[in-house]
N, CA, C and O atoms as a printed pandas DataFrame, in Angstrom:
     atom_number atom_name residue_name chain_id  residue_number  x_coord  y_coord  z_coord
0              1         N          MET        A               1   -7.493    3.978  -42.021
1              2        CA          MET        A               1   -6.909    2.927  -41.063
2              3         C          MET        A               1   -5.424    3.267  -40.902
3              4         O          MET        A               1   -4.705    3.681  -41.812
4              5         N          ASN        A               2   -5.063    3.051  -39.681
5              6        CA          ASN        A               2   -3.689    3.274  -39.284
6              7         C          ASN        A               2   -2.803    2.077  -39.459
7              8         O          ASN        A               2   -3.254    0.931  -39.461
8              9         N          GLU        A               3   -1.526    2.367  -39.606
9             10        CA          GLU        A               3   -0.580    1.211  -39.763
10            11         C          GLU        A               3    0.459    1.287  -38.677
11            12         O          GLU        A               3    0.923    2.387  -38.376
12            13         N          TYR        A               4    0.850    0.206  -38.078
13            14        CA          TYR        A               4    1.762    0.119  -36.914
14            15         C          TYR        A               4    2.857   -0.880  -37.244
15            16         O          TYR        A               4    2.694   -1.810  -38.034
16            17         N          ILE        A               5    4.003   -0.624  -36.579
17            18        CA          ILE        A               5    5.075   -1.539  -36.606
18            19         C          ILE        A               5    5.243   -2.104  -35.148
19            20         O          ILE        A               5    5.107   -1.356  -34.181
20            21         N          PHE        A               6    5.525   -3.369  -35.015
21            22        CA          PHE        A               6    5.672   -4.050  -33.720
22            23         C          PHE        A               6    7.063   -4.577  -33.634
23            24         O          PHE        A               6    7.574   -5.186  -34.574
24            25         N          TYR        A               7    7.681   -4.343  -32.500
25            26        CA          TYR        A               7    9.035   -4.946  -32.284
26            27         C          TYR        A               7    9.227   -5.308  -30.844
27            28         O          TYR        A               7    8.531   -4.779  -29.977
28            29         N          THR        A               8   10.135   -6.179  -30.568
29            30        CA          THR        A               8   10.362   -6.638  -29.245
30            31         C          THR        A               8   11.833   -6.747  -28.860
31            32         O          THR        A               8   12.689   -6.833  -29.740
32            33         N          CYS        A               9   12.132   -6.745  -27.629
33            34        CA          CYS        A               9   13.559   -6.927  -27.134
34            35         C          CYS        A               9   13.588   -8.343  -26.567
35            36         O          CYS        A               9   14.597   -8.735  -25.981
36            37         N          GLU        A              10   12.513   -9.129  -26.721
37            38        CA          GLU        A              10   12.606  -10.580  -26.336
38            39         C          GLU        A              10   13.521  -11.321  -27.305
39            40         O          GLU        A              10   13.590  -10.987  -28.488
40            41         N          GLY        A              11   14.212  -12.312  -26.800
41            42        CA          GLY        A              11   14.892  -13.250  -27.659
42            43         C          GLY        A              11   16.248  -12.578  -28.152
43            44         O          GLY        A              11   16.631  -11.458  -27.815
44            45         N          TYR        A              12   16.912  -13.453  -29.011
45            46        CA          TYR        A              12   18.211  -13.045  -29.587
46            47         C          TYR        A              12   18.164  -13.397  -31.061
47            48         O          TYR        A              12   17.300  -14.113  -31.568
48            49         N          THR        A              13   19.197  -12.813  -31.713
49            50        CA          THR        A              13   19.325  -13.066  -33.155
50            51         C          THR        A              13   20.775  -13.357  -33.450
51            52         O          THR        A              13   21.647  -13.108  -32.618
52            53         N          TYR        A              14   21.042  -13.891  -34.650
53            54        CA          TYR        A              14   22.376  -14.224  -35.087
54            55         C          TYR        A              14   22.783  -13.273  -36.158
55            56         O          TYR        A              14   22.104  -13.112  -37.172
56            57         N          PRO        A              15   23.938  -12.625  -35.916
57            58        CA          PRO        A              15   24.375  -11.687  -36.960
58            59         C          PRO        A              15   24.929  -12.469  -38.188
59            60         O          PRO        A              15   25.347  -13.616  -38.029
60            61         N          PRO        A              16   24.940  -11.896  -39.355
61            62        CA          PRO        A              16   25.442  -12.479  -40.525
62            63         C          PRO        A              16   26.799  -13.110  -40.461
63            64         O          PRO        A              16   27.004  -14.176  -41.041
64            65         N          LYS        A              17   27.708  -12.513  -39.800
65            66        CA          LYS        A              17   29.032  -12.975  -39.815
66            67         C          LYS        A              17   29.596  -13.625  -38.480
67            68         O          LYS        A              17   30.803  -13.723  -38.264
68            69         N          MET        A              18   28.650  -14.042  -37.641
69            70        CA          MET        A              18   28.980  -14.564  -36.361
70            71         C          MET        A              18   28.107  -15.751  -36.083
71            72         O          MET        A              18   27.025  -15.863  -36.658
72            73         N          ASP        A              19   28.552  -16.670  -35.194
73            74        CA          ASP        A              19   27.671  -17.764  -34.774
74            75         C          ASP        A              19   27.125  -17.592  -33.352
75            76         O          ASP        A              19   26.466  -18.471  -32.797
76            77         N          GLU        A              20   27.431  -16.422  -32.793
77            78        CA          GLU        A              20   26.991  -16.176  -31.440
78            79         C          GLU        A              20   25.666  -15.347  -31.480
79            80         O          GLU        A              20   25.403  -14.533  -32.365
80            81         N          GLU        A              21   24.872  -15.645  -30.428
81            82        CA          GLU        A              21   23.657  -14.947  -30.306
82            83         C          GLU        A              21   23.947  -13.397  -29.879
83            84         O          GLU        A              21   24.872  -13.112  -29.118
84            85         N          VAL        A              22   23.151  -12.513  -30.389
85            86        CA          VAL        A              22   23.213  -11.101  -30.021
86            87         C          VAL        A              22   21.856  -10.694  -29.474
87            88         O          VAL        A              22   20.791  -10.983  -30.019
88            89         N          GLU        A              23   21.984   -9.989  -28.333
89            90        CA          GLU        A              23   20.739   -9.455  -27.751
90            91         C          GLU        A              23   20.362   -8.140  -28.482
91            92         O          GLU        A              23   21.191   -7.231  -28.528
92            93         N          ASN        A              24   19.256   -8.021  -29.001
93            94        CA          ASN        A              24   18.872   -6.845  -29.740
94            95         C          ASN        A              24   17.328   -6.828  -29.881
95            96         O          ASN        A              24   16.636   -7.730  -29.409
96            97         N          CYS        A              25   16.823   -5.782  -30.539
97            98        CA          CYS        A              25   15.410   -5.729  -30.863
98            99         C          CYS        A              25   15.096   -6.578  -32.181
99           100         O          CYS        A              25   15.942   -6.746  -33.059
100          101         N          GLN        A              26   13.906   -7.054  -32.232
101          102        CA          GLN        A              26   13.513   -7.725  -33.424
102          103         C          GLN        A              26   12.134   -7.240  -33.947
103          104         O          GLN        A              26   11.190   -7.081  -33.172
104          105         N          VAL        A              27   12.048   -7.025  -35.185
105          106        CA          VAL        A              27   10.703   -6.548  -35.754
106          107         C          VAL        A              27    9.913   -7.803  -35.902
107          108         O          VAL        A              27   10.347   -8.799  -36.482
108          109         N          LEU        A              28    8.605   -7.703  -35.292
109          110        CA          LEU        A              28    7.742   -8.818  -35.451
110          111         C          LEU        A              28    6.817   -8.694  -36.622
111          112         O          LEU        A              28    6.355   -9.693  -37.172
112          113         N          GLY        A              29    6.542   -7.456  -37.013
113          114        CA          GLY        A              29    5.785   -7.262  -38.187
114          115         C          GLY        A              29    5.037   -5.900  -38.189
115          116         O          GLY        A              29    5.134   -5.121  -37.241
116          117         N          CYS        A              30    4.294   -5.646  -39.282
117          118        CA          CYS        A              30    3.527   -4.453  -39.398
118          119         C          CYS        A              30    2.082   -4.954  -39.502
119          120         O          CYS        A              30    1.811   -6.052  -39.988
120          121         N          ALA        A              31    1.178   -4.109  -39.031
121          122        CA          ALA        A              31   -0.314   -4.452  -39.048
122          123         C          ALA        A              31   -1.081   -3.211  -39.125
123          124         O          ALA        A              31   -0.656   -2.180  -38.604
124          125         N          LYS        A              32   -2.221   -3.266  -39.768
125          126        CA          LYS        A              32   -3.162   -2.207  -39.832
126          127         C          LYS        A              32   -4.276   -2.331  -38.825
127          128         O          LYS        A              32   -4.600   -3.435  -38.386
128          129         N          GLY        A              33   -4.862   -1.223  -38.456
129          130        CA          GLY        A              33   -6.064   -1.259  -37.592
130          131         C          GLY        A              33   -6.514    0.160  -37.269
131          132         O          GLY        A              33   -5.782    1.128  -37.474
132          133         N          ASN        A              34   -7.688    0.252  -36.780
133          134        CA          ASN        A              34   -8.197    1.550  -36.281
134          135         C          ASN        A              34   -7.642    1.957  -34.949
135          136         O          ASN        A              34   -7.746    3.108  -34.525
136          137         N          SER        A              35   -7.058    0.997  -34.307
137          138        CA          SER        A              35   -6.440    1.367  -32.961
138          139         C          SER        A              35   -5.300    0.344  -32.783
139          140         O          SER        A              35   -5.199   -0.656  -33.494
140          141         N          VAL        A              36   -4.448    0.657  -31.786
141          142        CA          VAL        A              36   -3.313   -0.220  -31.480
142          143         C          VAL        A              36   -3.836   -1.747  -31.183
143          144         O          VAL        A              36   -3.322   -2.749  -31.680
144          145         N          LYS        A              37   -4.868   -1.742  -30.351
145          146        CA          LYS        A              37   -5.465   -3.062  -29.987
146          147         C          LYS        A              37   -5.861   -3.762  -31.281
147          148         O          LYS        A              37   -5.466   -4.916  -31.445
148          149         N          GLU        A              38   -6.542   -3.222  -32.135
149          150        CA          GLU        A              38   -7.036   -3.815  -33.264
150          151         C          GLU        A              38   -5.914   -4.309  -34.192
151          152         O          GLU        A              38   -5.989   -5.394  -34.769
152          153         N          ALA        A              39   -4.857   -3.461  -34.316
153          154        CA          ALA        A              39   -3.706   -3.739  -35.103
154          155         C          ALA        A              39   -2.919   -4.916  -34.497
155          156         O          ALA        A              39   -2.444   -5.794  -35.216
156          157         N          LYS        A              40   -2.793   -4.913  -33.173
157          158        CA          LYS        A              40   -2.152   -6.098  -32.473
158          159         C          LYS        A              40   -2.873   -7.409  -32.696
159          160         O          LYS        A              40   -2.235   -8.442  -32.897
160          161         N          ASN        A              41   -4.272   -7.381  -32.661
161          162        CA          ASN        A              41   -5.074   -8.529  -32.872
162          163         C          ASN        A              41   -4.726   -8.996  -34.364
163          164         O          ASN        A              41   -4.489  -10.174  -34.630
164          165         N          ASN        A              42   -4.716   -7.990  -35.294
165          166        CA          ASN        A              42   -4.454   -8.381  -36.748
166          167         C          ASN        A              42   -3.043   -8.912  -36.881
167          168         O          ASN        A              42   -2.824   -9.833  -37.669
168          169         N          LEU        A              43   -2.115   -8.403  -36.182
169          170        CA          LEU        A              43   -0.703   -8.987  -36.244
170          171         C          LEU        A              43   -0.678  -10.362  -35.794
171          172         O          LEU        A              43   -0.050  -11.188  -36.456
172          173         N          GLU        A              44   -1.327  -10.714  -34.681
173          174        CA          GLU        A              44   -1.317  -12.106  -34.271
174          175         C          GLU        A              44   -2.174  -13.039  -35.191
175          176         O          GLU        A              44   -1.828  -14.207  -35.366
176          177         N          LYS        A              45   -3.234  -12.547  -35.744
177          178        CA          LYS        A              45   -3.897  -13.385  -36.762
178          179         C          LYS        A              45   -3.154  -13.689  -37.965
179          180         O          LYS        A              45   -3.217  -14.789  -38.516
180          181         N          GLN        A              46   -2.413  -12.673  -38.398
181          182        CA          GLN        A              46   -1.611  -12.808  -39.696
182          183         C          GLN        A              46   -0.239  -13.546  -39.498
183          184         O          GLN        A              46    0.399  -13.961  -40.466
184          185         N          ASN        A              47    0.171  -13.685  -38.246
185          186        CA          ASN        A              47    1.496  -14.246  -37.919
186          187         C          ASN        A              47    1.354  -15.234  -36.875
187          188         O          ASN        A              47    1.728  -14.953  -35.737
188          189         N          LYS        A              48    0.862  -16.343  -37.136
189          190        CA          LYS        A              48    0.636  -17.469  -36.158
190          191         C          LYS        A              48    2.002  -17.930  -35.483
191          192         O          LYS        A              48    2.047  -18.433  -34.360
192          193         N          TRP        A              49    3.056  -17.715  -36.253
193          194        CA          TRP        A              49    4.371  -18.013  -35.707
194          195         C          TRP        A              49    4.781  -17.217  -34.440
195          196         O          TRP        A              49    5.710  -17.623  -33.743
196          197         N          LEU        A              50    4.142  -16.163  -34.156
197          198        CA          LEU        A              50    4.557  -15.378  -33.008
198          199         C          LEU        A              50    4.322  -16.134  -31.771
199          200         O          LEU        A              50    5.227  -16.188  -30.939
200          201         N          LYS        A              51    3.201  -16.723  -31.562
201          202        CA          LYS        A              51    2.884  -17.541  -30.366
202          203         C          LYS        A              51    3.685  -18.889  -30.439
203          204         O          LYS        A              51    4.179  -19.401  -29.434
204          205         N          GLU        A              52    3.775  -19.398  -31.626
205          206        CA          GLU        A              52    4.570  -20.704  -31.754
206          207         C          GLU        A              52    5.978  -20.507  -31.320
207          208         O          GLU        A              52    6.566  -21.427  -30.753
208          209         N          CYS        A              53    6.573  -19.337  -31.556
209          210        CA          CYS        A              53    7.944  -19.082  -31.227
210          211         C          CYS        A              53    8.104  -18.557  -29.819
211          212         O          CYS        A              53    9.233  -18.412  -29.350
212          213         N          GLY        A              54    6.988  -18.259  -29.108
213          214        CA          GLY        A              54    7.040  -17.795  -27.751
214          215         C          GLY        A              54    7.078  -16.283  -27.540
215          216         O          GLY        A              54    7.348  -15.787  -26.447
216          217         N          PHE        A              55    6.787  -15.551  -28.666
217          218        CA          PHE        A              55    6.771  -14.072  -28.433
218          219         C          PHE        A              55    5.398  -13.726  -27.839
219          220         O          PHE        A              55    4.375  -14.353  -28.116
220          221         N          ASP        A              56    5.456  -12.671  -26.991
221          222        CA          ASP        A              56    4.242  -12.119  -26.410
222          223         C          ASP        A              56    3.885  -10.883  -26.942
223          224         O          ASP        A              56    4.509   -9.863  -26.651
224          225         N          ALA        A              57    2.828  -10.893  -27.783
225          226        CA          ALA        A              57    2.416   -9.665  -28.577
226          227         C          ALA        A              57    2.083   -8.505  -27.512
227          228         O          ALA        A              57    2.242   -7.319  -27.799
228          229         N          GLU        A              58    1.642   -8.906  -26.353
229          230        CA          GLU        A              58    1.196   -7.868  -25.370
230          231         C          GLU        A              58    2.467   -7.159  -24.923
231          232         O          GLU        A              58    2.380   -5.989  -24.550
232          233         N          GLU        A              59    3.566   -7.745  -24.933
233          234        CA          GLU        A              59    4.848   -7.110  -24.533
234          235         C          GLU        A              59    5.578   -6.335  -25.669
235          236         O          GLU        A              59    6.570   -5.638  -25.460
236          237         N          ALA        A              60    5.027   -6.508  -26.838
237          238        CA          ALA        A              60    5.649   -5.919  -28.095
238          239         C          ALA        A              60    5.547   -4.365  -27.888
239          240         O          ALA        A              60    4.655   -3.806  -27.250
240          241         N          ILE        A              61    6.572   -3.771  -28.511
241          242        CA          ILE        A              61    6.599   -2.280  -28.567
242          243         C          ILE        A              61    5.944   -1.934  -29.893
243          244         O          ILE        A              61    6.192   -2.552  -30.929
244          245         N          CYS        A              62    5.083   -0.905  -29.810
245          246        CA          CYS        A              62    4.347   -0.549  -30.995
246          247         C          CYS        A              62    4.468    0.967  -31.305
247          248         O          CYS        A              62    4.316    1.828  -30.439
248          249         N          ARG        A              63    4.755    1.232  -32.620
249          250        CA          ARG        A              63    4.802    2.636  -33.122
250          251         C          ARG        A              63    3.990    2.764  -34.289
251          252         O          ARG        A              63    4.000    1.913  -35.178
252          253         N          GLN        A              64    3.245    3.856  -34.323
253          254        CA          GLN        A              64    2.388    4.133  -35.535
254          255         C          GLN        A              64    3.285    4.631  -36.634
255          256         O          GLN        A              64    4.195    5.431  -36.419
256          257         N          LEU        A              65    3.003    4.139  -37.810
257          258        CA          LEU        A              65    3.761    4.625  -39.019
258          259         C          LEU        A              65    2.949    5.680  -39.705
259          260         O          LEU        A              65    1.721    5.702  -39.610
260          261         N          LEU        A              66    3.626    6.541  -40.386
261          262        CA          LEU        A              66    2.989    7.565  -41.190
262          263         C          LEU        A              66    2.750    6.984  -42.634
263          264         O          LEU        A              66    3.680    6.723  -43.397
264          265         N          THR        A              67    1.510    6.817  -42.921
265          266        CA          THR        A              67    1.175    6.187  -44.273
266          267         C          THR        A              67    1.147    7.239  -45.364
267          268         O          THR        A              67    1.125    8.440  -45.092
268          269         N          ASN        A              68    1.148    6.790  -46.554
269          270        CA          ASN        A              68    1.083    7.721  -47.720
270          271         C          ASN        A              68   -0.298    8.481  -47.576
271          272         O          ASN        A              68   -0.360    9.666  -47.905
272          273         N          GLU        A              69   -1.274    7.892  -47.146
273          274        CA          GLU        A              69   -2.545    8.621  -47.005
274          275         C          GLU        A              69   -2.404    9.670  -45.925
275          276         O          GLU        A              69   -2.928   10.766  -46.125
276          277         N          ASN        A              70   -1.755    9.445  -44.814
277          278        CA          ASN        A              70   -1.521   10.408  -43.817
278          279         C          ASN        A              70   -0.681   11.567  -44.387
279          280         O          ASN        A              70   -0.977   12.733  -44.126
280          281         N          LYS        A              71    0.302   11.262  -45.117
281          282        CA          LYS        A              71    1.145   12.314  -45.740
282          283         C          LYS        A              71    0.363   13.196  -46.629
283          284         O          LYS        A              71    0.509   14.417  -46.585
284          285         N          HIS        A              72   -0.529   12.572  -47.497
285          286        CA          HIS        A              72   -1.310   13.262  -48.410
286          287         C          HIS        A              72   -2.250   14.257  -47.632
287          288         O          HIS        A              72   -2.381   15.422  -48.007
288          289         N          ASP        A              73   -2.897   13.745  -46.536
289          290        CA          ASP        A              73   -3.841   14.532  -45.790
290          291         C          ASP        A              73   -3.033   15.738  -45.033
291          292         O          ASP        A              73   -3.561   16.840  -44.883
292          293         N          ILE        A              74   -1.850   15.477  -44.617
293          294        CA          ILE        A              74   -1.107   16.602  -43.984
294          295         C          ILE        A              74   -0.749   17.628  -45.054
295          296         O          ILE        A              74   -0.856   18.832  -44.821
296          297         N          LYS        A              75   -0.312   17.144  -46.262
297          298        CA          LYS        A              75   -0.008   18.111  -47.359
298          299         C          LYS        A              75   -1.166   18.978  -47.684
299          300         O          LYS        A              75   -1.008   20.188  -47.843
300          301         N          ILE        A              76   -2.354   18.392  -47.792
301          302        CA          ILE        A              76   -3.531   19.145  -48.109
302          303         C          ILE        A              76   -3.804   20.271  -47.064
303          304         O          ILE        A              76   -4.088   21.423  -47.392
304          305         N          LEU        A              77   -3.693   19.836  -45.775
305          306        CA          LEU        A              77   -3.958   20.756  -44.722
306          307         C          LEU        A              77   -2.893   21.875  -44.684
307          308         O          LEU        A              77   -3.250   23.027  -44.438
308          309         N          ILE        A              78   -1.659   21.589  -44.907
309          310        CA          ILE        A              78   -0.588   22.624  -44.942
310          311         C          ILE        A              78   -0.903   23.583  -46.120
311          312         O          ILE        A              78   -0.875   24.796  -45.916
312          313         N          GLU        A              79   -1.177   23.128  -47.236
313          314        CA          GLU        A              79   -1.492   23.885  -48.451
314          315         C          GLU        A              79   -2.736   24.798  -48.225
315          316         O          GLU        A              79   -2.836   25.906  -48.752
316          317         N          TYR        A              80   -3.645   24.272  -47.431
317          318        CA          TYR        A              80   -4.864   25.144  -47.156
318          319         C          TYR        A              80   -4.577   26.249  -46.205
319          320         O          TYR        A              80   -5.095   27.355  -46.360
320          321         N          LEU        A              81   -3.762   25.980  -45.218
321          322        CA          LEU        A              81   -3.449   26.966  -44.188
322          323         C          LEU        A              81   -2.227   27.903  -44.500
323          324         O          LEU        A              81   -2.081   28.969  -43.902
324          325         N          TRP        A              82   -1.409   27.485  -45.406
325          326        CA          TRP        A              82   -0.108   28.057  -45.549
326          327         C          TRP        A              82   -0.161   29.625  -45.728
327          328         O          TRP        A              82    0.408   30.332  -44.896
328          329         N          LYS        A              83   -0.790   30.148  -46.726
329          330        CA          LYS        A              83   -0.732   31.539  -47.056
330          331         C          LYS        A              83   -1.284   32.410  -45.879
331          332         O          LYS        A              83   -0.668   33.373  -45.422
332          333         N          ASP        A              84   -2.478   31.992  -45.440
333          334        CA          ASP        A              84   -3.103   32.811  -44.332
334          335         C          ASP        A              84   -2.222   32.803  -43.039
335          336         O          ASP        A              84   -2.032   33.829  -42.386
336          337         N          GLU        A              85   -1.695   31.583  -42.708
337          338        CA          GLU        A              85   -0.865   31.574  -41.451
338          339         C          GLU        A              85    0.415   32.283  -41.648
339          340         O          GLU        A              85    0.897   32.918  -40.711
340          341         N          GLN        A              86    1.026   32.220  -42.845
341          342        CA          GLN        A              86    2.234   33.008  -43.180
342          343         C          GLN        A              86    2.021   34.455  -42.960
343          344         O          GLN        A              86    2.812   35.143  -42.315
344          345         N          ARG        A              87    0.887   34.927  -43.534
345          346        CA          ARG        A              87    0.572   36.410  -43.372
346          347         C          ARG        A              87    0.361   36.735  -41.929
347          348         O          ARG        A              87    0.910   37.722  -41.441
348          349         N          ARG        A              88   -0.420   35.940  -41.214
349          350        CA          ARG        A              88   -0.747   36.219  -39.736
350          351         C          ARG        A              88    0.629   36.175  -38.969
351          352         O          ARG        A              88    0.836   37.006  -38.085
352          353         N          PHE        A              89    1.488   35.311  -39.259
353          354        CA          PHE        A              89    2.758   35.140  -38.574
354          355         C          PHE        A              89    3.501   36.474  -38.734
355          356         O          PHE        A              89    3.939   37.071  -37.751
356          357         N          ARG        A              90    3.636   36.936  -39.996
357          358        CA          ARG        A              90    4.387   38.185  -40.202
358          359         C          ARG        A              90    3.784   39.391  -39.567
359          360         O          ARG        A              90    4.494   40.256  -39.053
360          361         N          GLU        A              91    2.447   39.463  -39.597
361          362        CA          GLU        A              91    1.711   40.519  -39.012
362          363         C          GLU        A              91    1.736   40.531  -37.509
363          364         O          GLU        A              91    1.551   41.575  -36.885
364          365         N          SER        A              92    1.960   39.399  -36.936
365          366        CA          SER        A              92    2.020   39.348  -35.448
366          367         C          SER        A              92    3.391   39.479  -34.813
367          368         O          SER        A              92    3.535   39.373  -33.595
368          369         N          GLY        A              93    4.367   39.703  -35.619
369          370        CA          GLY        A              93    5.722   39.975  -35.168
370          371         C          GLY        A              93    6.531   38.727  -34.994
371          372         O          GLY        A              93    7.500   38.682  -34.236
372          373         N          LYS        A              94    6.104   37.690  -35.730
373          374        CA          LYS        A              94    6.804   36.331  -35.698
374          375         C          LYS        A              94    7.100   35.757  -34.294
375          376         O          LYS        A              94    8.247   35.532  -33.907
376          377         N          PRO        A              95    6.016   35.539  -33.576
377          378        CA          PRO        A              95    6.184   34.987  -32.283
378          379         C          PRO        A              95    6.621   33.521  -32.258
379          380         O          PRO        A              95    6.325   32.777  -33.193
380          381         N          ASP        A              96    7.310   33.106  -31.221
381          382        CA          ASP        A              96    7.844   31.721  -31.181
382          383         C          ASP        A              96    6.784   30.659  -31.065
383          384         O          ASP        A              96    7.018   29.514  -31.453
384          385         N          ASN        A              97    5.571   31.016  -30.520
385          386        CA          ASN        A              97    4.619   30.023  -30.309
386          387         C          ASN        A              97    3.500   30.002  -31.368
387          388         O          ASN        A              97    2.400   29.509  -31.121
388          389         N          HIS        A              98    3.824   30.571  -32.591
389          390        CA          HIS        A              98    2.797   30.692  -33.678
390          391         C          HIS        A              98    2.755   29.307  -34.402
391          392         O          HIS        A              98    3.774   28.630  -34.536
392          393         N          ILE        A              99    1.544   28.921  -34.857
393          394        CA          ILE        A              99    1.297   27.685  -35.571
394          395         C          ILE        A              99    2.036   27.636  -36.869
395          396         O          ILE        A              99    2.233   26.547  -37.410
396          397         N          TYR        A             100    2.450   28.733  -37.391
397          398        CA          TYR        A             100    3.293   28.767  -38.617
398          399         C          TYR        A             100    4.591   27.938  -38.443
399          400         O          TYR        A             100    5.067   27.357  -39.418
400          401         N          HIS        A             101    5.169   27.871  -37.231
401          402        CA          HIS        A             101    6.333   27.102  -37.017
402          403         C          HIS        A             101    6.039   25.581  -37.267
403          404         O          HIS        A             101    6.782   24.848  -37.920
404          405         N          VAL        A             102    4.926   25.215  -36.700
405          406        CA          VAL        A             102    4.482   23.756  -36.896
406          407         C          VAL        A             102    4.234   23.463  -38.348
407          408         O          VAL        A             102    4.674   22.432  -38.858
408          409         N          LEU        A             103    3.540   24.346  -39.025
409          410        CA          LEU        A             103    3.250   24.100  -40.488
410          411         C          LEU        A             103    4.637   23.983  -41.250
411          412         O          LEU        A             103    4.812   23.150  -42.138
412          413         N          THR        A             104    5.560   24.835  -40.858
413          414        CA          THR        A             104    6.810   24.861  -41.574
414          415         C          THR        A             104    7.592   23.537  -41.349
415          416         O          THR        A             104    8.164   23.008  -42.302
416          417         N          ARG        A             105    7.630   22.983  -40.084
417          418        CA          ARG        A             105    8.241   21.685  -39.716
418          419         C          ARG        A             105    7.525   20.577  -40.552
419          420         O          ARG        A             105    8.171   19.735  -41.176
420          421         N          LEU        A             106    6.208   20.616  -40.535
421          422        CA          LEU        A             106    5.489   19.559  -41.278
422          423         C          LEU        A             106    5.737   19.641  -42.774
423          424         O          LEU        A             106    5.855   18.602  -43.422
424          425         N          LYS        A             107    5.817   20.774  -43.317
425          426        CA          LYS        A             107    6.063   20.940  -44.720
426          427         C          LYS        A             107    7.402   20.444  -45.086
427          428         O          LYS        A             107    7.550   19.849  -46.153
428          429         N          LYS        A             108    8.376   20.641  -44.292
429          430        CA          LYS        A             108    9.732   20.029  -44.531
430          431         C          LYS        A             108    9.759   18.567  -44.417
431          432         O          LYS        A             108   10.543   17.917  -45.108
432          433         N          MET        A             109    8.891   17.964  -43.527
433          434        CA          MET        A             109    8.884   16.627  -43.311
434          435         C          MET        A             109    8.209   15.922  -44.457
435          436         O          MET        A             109    8.661   14.840  -44.829
436          437         N          ILE        A             110    7.154   16.460  -45.046
437          438        CA          ILE        A             110    6.324   15.931  -46.165
438          439         C          ILE        A             110    7.108   16.288  -47.427
439          440         O          ILE        A             110    6.670   15.977  -48.535
């Protein structure tokens, strides 16, 4: 199951040291789902205050989060491919478009 974070540019907030409204983005929450649509539905079910406060979940900006399970799966895939692709990369003259570059970036990220 995927995890998503939802935020909006609707509304205003109050900064800690001021009494004036500030226009900025607000995190509405995180939700899990097999798709963005499912996660958005779960967000609305779990946070009834969204509608009560006038937020429109359909207008919310959504970004998928990288879960620990995702990281674990990526790590397994990198470890499986690493030695063979490293060898192929060296043998092929280290081309710029080799998959080894992607594996290297992912390995640094994880």
